N, C-alpha and C positions, 0 to 999 in steps of 0.2 A: 823049645822043642816044637816040632810040627805034628799036627794031628790031621793028616790029609793036607788040604790046602789051608788049614787053620794054623796060625802061629801063636803060640803062648809064650810070652816073654816077660821078663822081670826088669824093672828099672834098677840099675846098679847104684844110682845116686852119685855116680862119679864118672868122669870121662874115661873111656878106654881108647888109648891111642890107636888110630888106624881102623877102628871098627866101622866107621862110616865115611871113609876116605874115598877119593876118586878111584884109587886102586881097587877098593872093595866093590864099587859100582861096576868097574870093568870086569872084575872076576865074576860077579853074580849075573851080569847080563849075558855072559857066555855059557851059562849052565841052566838046565831045567830044574824045577822044584824037586828037591830030594837028592840031587847030585852032590851038593855041598852042605855043610852044617846049616841048621836053621838060622834064618836072618830075615829082617824086614825087607831087604833088597831082593831076596828070593821070592817072597810073596808078591812084591811089586812087579818083579819080572814076569811071574805067572799071569798077573793081571794084564800087563802090557801085551804079552804074547796072545792071550785069549782075545783081547780087544782087537788087535790088528790081524792076526793070522786066521782066527775063526769068525771074526766080525760079530762077536758076542758082547753085549753090554756087560759092564763090570761094576761091582760095588765092593768097597772095602769098609768093613766095620771095625772101628778101633774103640774098645771100651776098657774101663777100669775105674778104680777109685780115684779120688782127688790126689794128685801128686804122683800118679802111677806112670806118667810120661806120655799121655795121649797126644798132647799138642806136639811134643818132640817127635813122636812116631809119625804123626801126620806130616810134619815138615820133612822128615826123612823119606817118606813115601813119595811126596811131591818132588823132592830133590832127585830121586831116582827116575821118576817118570819124565821129568824135564830133561835129564841127561840122556835118557833113551830117545826122546823125540829129537834132540840135537844130533845124536848118533845116526838116526835114520836120515838126517839131512846131510850126513858126511862130515860133520865137524869133529875134530880130534878131541880126545878126552880132556885135554887141558883147557879147552875153550867151551865147555859145556854150560857154563854159567851165562845166562842172558838176562836182559832187562825184564823179560816176561817171568823168568824163574824167580828173580829177586822180588818182583811185585807179588807173585803168588805166595812166596814164603813169608814175606812181610805181613801179608793179610792174615 
């Protein structure tokens, strides 16, 4: 659920097909926060928009207990931001993975 720009999420401890796919990235990049159901990509899109359109510095805080999914959430956030940066360069959705993205996600 969203509480303003805060996303409260629960680790389902199992994969949910399509939840974090390229199609989900494309869907959430086209909508503002609150227009679609709560999702980490919606939060990441709001961060990206504020960064580039308003020239405001951004900070994303991901917290939770051990095993809550903080590392996976961080990877998803970075995956979205990387895809958005590629989109701004005109790359199609299917080619959004780059060496830079892979290096960041592996770190």
